[in-house]
Backbone as ProteinMPNN parsed JSONL, in Angstrom:
{"seq_chain_A": "XXXXXXXXXXXXXXXXXXXXXXXXXXXXXXXXXXXXXXXXXXXXXXXXXXXXXXXXXXXXXXXXXXXXXXXXXXXXXXXXXXXXXX", "coords_chain_A": {"N_chain_A": [[0.632, -0.723, 0.124], [0.898, 1.737, -0.841], [1.938, 5.634, 0.484], [0.427, 7.19, 0.342], [-2.106, 6.487, 0.756], [-1.894, 4.972, 2.527], [-2.154, 7.268, 4.199], [-4.834, 8.059, 3.868], [-6.508, 5.878, 4.905], [-6.274, 6.116, 7.753], [-7.2, 8.165, 7.633], [-10.105, 7.273, 7.64], [-10.153, 5.571, 9.209], [-9.935, 6.886, 12.011], [-12.516, 8.702, 11.078], [-14.431, 6.573, 11.838], [-13.777, 5.995, 15.067], [-14.124, 8.379, 15.797], [-12.729, 10.599, 15.75], [-11.006, 13.333, 15.254], [-8.806, 14.569, 13.358], [-6.145, 17.371, 12.642], [-4.394, 19.346, 10.703], [-1.573, 20.441, 10.643], [1.323, 23.389, 9.999], [4.304, 24.196, 11.347], [6.899, 24.193, 13.893], [6.536, 21.939, 15.016], [6.415, 17.55, 15.966], [4.176, 16.983, 15.979], [0.967, 14.744, 17.722], [-1.471, 13.085, 20.032], [-3.68, 14.727, 21.496], [-6.147, 16.123, 24.332], [-8.571, 17.488, 23.138], [-11.425, 19.96, 24.765], [-13.063, 17.92, 25.705], [-12.935, 16.4, 23.197], [-11.012, 13.876, 21.741], [-8.074, 13.811, 19.034], [-5.56, 14.4, 16.929], [-2.91, 15.38, 16.028], [-1.323, 16.068, 13.096], [1.682, 17.361, 11.359], [2.036, 19.103, 8.73], [4.119, 19.812, 7.208], [6.312, 17.773, 7.549], [7.477, 14.977, 6.38], [6.176, 12.967, 4.839], [6.553, 9.676, 5.206], [7.188, 10.283, 8.545], [4.539, 11.733, 9.851], [3.174, 9.357, 8.917], [3.982, 7.95, 10.943], [3.437, 9.12, 12.865], [1.086, 9.103, 13.49], [0.55, 6.301, 13.546], [1.187, 5.594, 15.572], [-0.183, 6.886, 17.962], [-2.355, 6.479, 17.597], [-1.767, 3.579, 17.6], [-2.312, 3.323, 20.755], [-5.051, 2.879, 21.09], [-7.837, 1.056, 21.438], [-8.219, -1.205, 19.317], [-9.178, -3.68, 18.255], [-11.352, -4.563, 18.073], [-12.509, -3.937, 15.168], [-12.785, -3.612, 11.963], [-10.123, -3.488, 9.996], [-8.299, -2.336, 7.144], [-5.704, -4.774, 6.087], [-3.123, -4.033, 5.666], [-3.04, -1.477, 6.613], [-3.233, -1.876, 9.543], [-0.989, -3.86, 9.769], [1.14, -1.376, 10.187], [0.182, 0.276, 11.794], [0.33, -1.296, 13.793], [3.336, -2.249, 13.047], [4.855, 0.424, 13.815], [6.982, 1.916, 14.905], [7.578, 5.189, 17.133], [9.474, 8.122, 16.128], [11.667, 10.853, 16.427], [11.266, 13.155, 13.848]], "CA_chain_A": [[0.134, 0.105, 0.245], [1.729, 3.138, -1.016], [2.224, 6.217, 1.552], [-1.142, 8.091, 0.567], [-3.596, 5.6, 0.608], [-2.603, 4.768, 4.003], [-2.55, 8.435, 5.419], [-6.296, 8.036, 4.198], [-6.681, 4.843, 5.083], [-6.194, 6.935, 8.441], [-8.184, 9.345, 7.86], [-10.492, 6.934, 7.302], [-10.209, 5.377, 10.874], [-10.343, 7.784, 12.891], [-13.733, 8.997, 11.06], [-14.938, 5.84, 13.234], [-13.399, 6.323, 16.16], [-14.057, 9.881, 16.308], [-11.451, 11.518, 16.776], [-10.676, 14.829, 14.496], [-7.62, 14.6, 13.062], [-6.023, 18.884, 12.333], [-3.598, 19.361, 10.005], [-0.895, 22.209, 11.111], [2.053, 23.597, 9.815], [5.279, 24.685, 12.006], [8.036, 23.514, 14.683], [6.049, 20.53, 15.783], [6.242, 17.198, 15.211], [2.971, 16.153, 16.346], [0.852, 14.056, 18.253], [-2.755, 13.422, 20.098], [-4.309, 14.955, 22.818], [-7.752, 15.549, 23.902], [-10.126, 19.188, 23.436], [-12.668, 20.025, 24.54], [-13.827, 15.948, 25.358], [-13.089, 15.812, 21.689], [-10.086, 13.478, 21.062], [-7.212, 15.115, 18.262], [-4.765, 14.365, 16.269], [-2.038, 17.167, 14.798], [-0.209, 16.692, 12.073], [2.563, 18.152, 10.594], [1.942, 18.885, 6.954], [5.809, 20.93, 6.538], [7.271, 16.917, 7.471], [7.18, 14.468, 5.299], [4.71, 11.314, 4.412], [7.443, 9.383, 6.897], [7.168, 10.857, 9.647], [3.498, 11.617, 9.316], [2.168, 8.375, 8.813], [4.327, 7.13, 12.587], [2.714, 10.14, 13.921], [-0.444, 8.625, 13.655], [0.313, 4.723, 13.88], [1.725, 6.098, 17.373], [-1.39, 7.565, 18.528], [-3.779, 4.856, 16.673], [-1.315, 2.337, 18.921], [-3.115, 3.663, 22.479], [-6.789, 2.692, 21.301], [-7.82, -0.823, 21.561], [-8.258, -1.772, 17.921], [-9.741, -5.115, 18.303], [-13.47, -4.959, 17.673], [-13.152, -2.841, 14.113], [-11.839, -3.943, 10.894], [-8.638, -1.947, 9.613], [-7.107, -2.83, 6.062], [-4.48, -5.328, 6.9], [-1.57, -3.219, 5.738], [-2.703, -0.525, 7.95], [-3.357, -2.798, 11.024], [-0.153, -4.284, 10.178], [1.445, -0.488, 9.822], [0.303, 0.597, 13.049], [1.746, -2.936, 15.498], [4.836, -2.169, 13.382], [5.697, 1.065, 14.265], [8.192, 2.753, 15.529], [7.618, 5.95, 17.086], [10.674, 8.656, 15.733], [11.51, 12.101, 15.959], [12.832, 14.137, 13.012]], "C_chain_A": [[0.83, 1.167, 0.216], [1.272, 4.095, 0.428], [0.508, 7.401, 1.553], [-2.263, 7.895, 0.775], [-4.096, 4.853, 1.475], [-2.754, 5.933, 5.013], [-4.383, 8.502, 5.21], [-7.02, 7.005, 4.202], [-6.996, 5.742, 7.089], [-7.2, 7.501, 9.161], [-9.846, 9.126, 8.23], [-11.551, 5.942, 9.077], [-10.823, 5.822, 11.766], [-12.123, 8.982, 12.304], [-14.732, 7.396, 12.27], [-14.816, 5.942, 14.219], [-13.673, 7.78, 16.411], [-13.102, 10.776, 16.324], [-10.517, 12.638, 15.396], [-9.003, 14.825, 14.172], [-7.004, 15.944, 11.846], [-4.221, 18.29, 11.715], [-2.776, 20.792, 9.93], [0.364, 22.321, 10.261], [3.017, 24.158, 10.992], [6.21, 23.881, 12.798], [7.6, 23.371, 15.776], [6.63, 19.487, 15.343], [5.359, 16.941, 15.106], [2.475, 14.82, 16.943], [-0.814, 13.506, 18.782], [-2.668, 14.275, 21.886], [-6.078, 15.678, 22.91], [-7.994, 17.356, 24.064], [-11.455, 19.157, 23.479], [-13.48, 18.667, 25.092], [-13.52, 15.891, 23.852], [-11.568, 15.025, 21.898], [-9.292, 14.106, 19.819], [-5.952, 14.267, 18.072], [-4.074, 15.024, 15.751], [-1.158, 16.197, 14.57], [0.462, 16.978, 11.561], [2.504, 18.155, 9.145], [3.321, 19.049, 6.373], [6.613, 19.491, 6.613], [6.894, 15.158, 6.106], [6.628, 13.329, 5.612], [4.977, 10.843, 5.348], [6.355, 9.37, 7.604], [5.611, 11.252, 10.116], [2.537, 10.704, 9.881], [2.927, 7.659, 10.59], [3.31, 7.991, 13.07], [1.096, 9.032, 15.057], [-0.744, 6.937, 13.61], [-0.115, 5.048, 15.5], [0.769, 5.995, 17.831], [-2.362, 6.504, 18.453], [-2.984, 3.568, 17.842], [-2.311, 2.493, 20.191], [-4.235, 3.358, 22.398], [-6.945, 1.368, 21.107], [-8.839, -1.231, 19.799], [-9.253, -2.718, 17.519], [-10.534, -5.318, 17.241], [-13.461, -4.514, 16.104], [-12.277, -3.539, 13.389], [-11.409, -2.707, 10.416], [-8.241, -2.894, 8.419], [-5.975, -3.305, 6.696], [-3.467, -4.5, 6.887], [-1.959, -2.215, 6.844], [-3.062, -1.383, 9.134], [-1.366, -2.948, 10.991], [1.22, -3.292, 10.318], [1.947, -0.303, 11.612], [0.662, -0.66, 14.187], [3.362, -2.607, 15.07], [5.505, -1.237, 13.973], [6.418, 1.89, 15.17], [7.752, 4.659, 15.915], [9.377, 6.984, 16.386], [10.492, 10.034, 15.588], [12.853, 12.504, 15.174], [13.114, 15.263, 13.674]], "O_chain_A": [[1.396, 1.572, 1.231], [0.528, 3.638, 1.296], [-0.127, 8.027, 2.402], [-3.222, 8.648, 0.946], [-5.186, 4.32, 1.682], [-3.214, 5.869, 6.153], [-5.134, 8.88, 6.109], [-8.106, 6.998, 3.623], [-8.173, 5.796, 7.443], [-7.753, 7.506, 10.26], [-10.638, 9.926, 8.728], [-12.659, 5.811, 9.597], [-11.878, 5.467, 12.291], [-12.657, 9.801, 13.051], [-15.475, 7.542, 13.24], [-15.911, 6.044, 14.772], [-13.282, 8.224, 17.491], [-12.922, 11.682, 17.138], [-9.442, 12.36, 14.864], [-8.171, 15.156, 15.017], [-7.179, 15.843, 10.632], [-3.385, 17.446, 12.037], [-3.116, 21.852, 9.405], [0.603, 21.264, 9.678], [2.303, 24.731, 11.815], [6.362, 22.74, 12.361], [7.762, 23.9, 16.875], [7.419, 19.699, 14.422], [5.159, 16.467, 13.988], [3.192, 13.824, 16.841], [-1.57, 13.494, 17.811], [-1.931, 14.302, 22.872], [-6.922, 15.748, 22.016], [-7.624, 18.145, 24.934], [-12.329, 18.671, 22.761], [-14.653, 18.558, 24.738], [-14.166, 14.983, 23.328], [-10.777, 15.857, 22.343], [-9.882, 15.113, 19.43], [-5.438, 13.572, 18.948], [-4.546, 15.488, 14.712], [-0.431, 15.596, 15.361], [-0.101, 17.024, 10.467], [2.922, 17.22, 8.461], [3.668, 18.561, 5.297], [7.629, 19.519, 5.919], [6.055, 14.762, 5.297], [6.687, 12.814, 6.728], [4.342, 11.035, 6.386], [5.23, 8.874, 7.543], [5.571, 10.854, 11.28], [1.635, 10.831, 10.709], [2.221, 6.91, 11.265], [2.344, 7.531, 13.678], [0.603, 8.659, 16.121], [-1.85, 6.398, 13.63], [-1.091, 4.881, 16.231], [0.554, 4.875, 18.295], [-2.969, 5.875, 19.319], [-3.583, 2.876, 18.665], [-3.072, 1.56, 20.448], [-4.855, 3.418, 23.46], [-6.087, 0.656, 20.587], [-10.034, -1.444, 19.597], [-10.039, -2.56, 16.585], [-10.524, -5.872, 16.142], [-14.564, -4.736, 15.604], [-11.238, -4.033, 13.828], [-11.849, -1.559, 10.36], [-7.902, -4.059, 8.627], [-5.321, -2.708, 7.551], [-2.886, -4.185, 7.925], [-1.29, -2.122, 7.873], [-2.934, -0.425, 9.897], [-0.597, -2.416, 11.792], [2.301, -3.849, 10.512], [2.948, -0.481, 12.306], [1.248, -0.594, 15.267], [4.328, -2.592, 15.833], [6.529, -1.5, 14.602], [6.011, 2.412, 16.208], [7.637, 5.391, 14.932], [10.375, 6.277, 16.252], [9.584, 10.543, 14.93], [14.079, 12.459, 15.281], [14.04, 15.984, 13.3]]}, "name": "protein", "num_of_chains": 1, "seq": "XXXXXXXXXXXXXXXXXXXXXXXXXXXXXXXXXXXXXXXXXXXXXXXXXXXXXXXXXXXXXXXXXXXXXXXXXXXXXXXXXXXXXX"}
């Protein structure tokens, strides 16, 4: 699966879990937080797509995804992701 397809799959997964993905630009690597009782993942569009995918995978690892159908390539990416700081 190509990186752009993985990114789109992460967005679809976020919709299923009612998680908002916010895109920003600046001097930050990204991560997750809760704002007004809403789960939010912030990704930095200035970073390479590989780092954005890694940020998303690291954030989604914190959720129980066992009961959800997730495309096998995305599930494997999440399971194998190691958070890296760029």
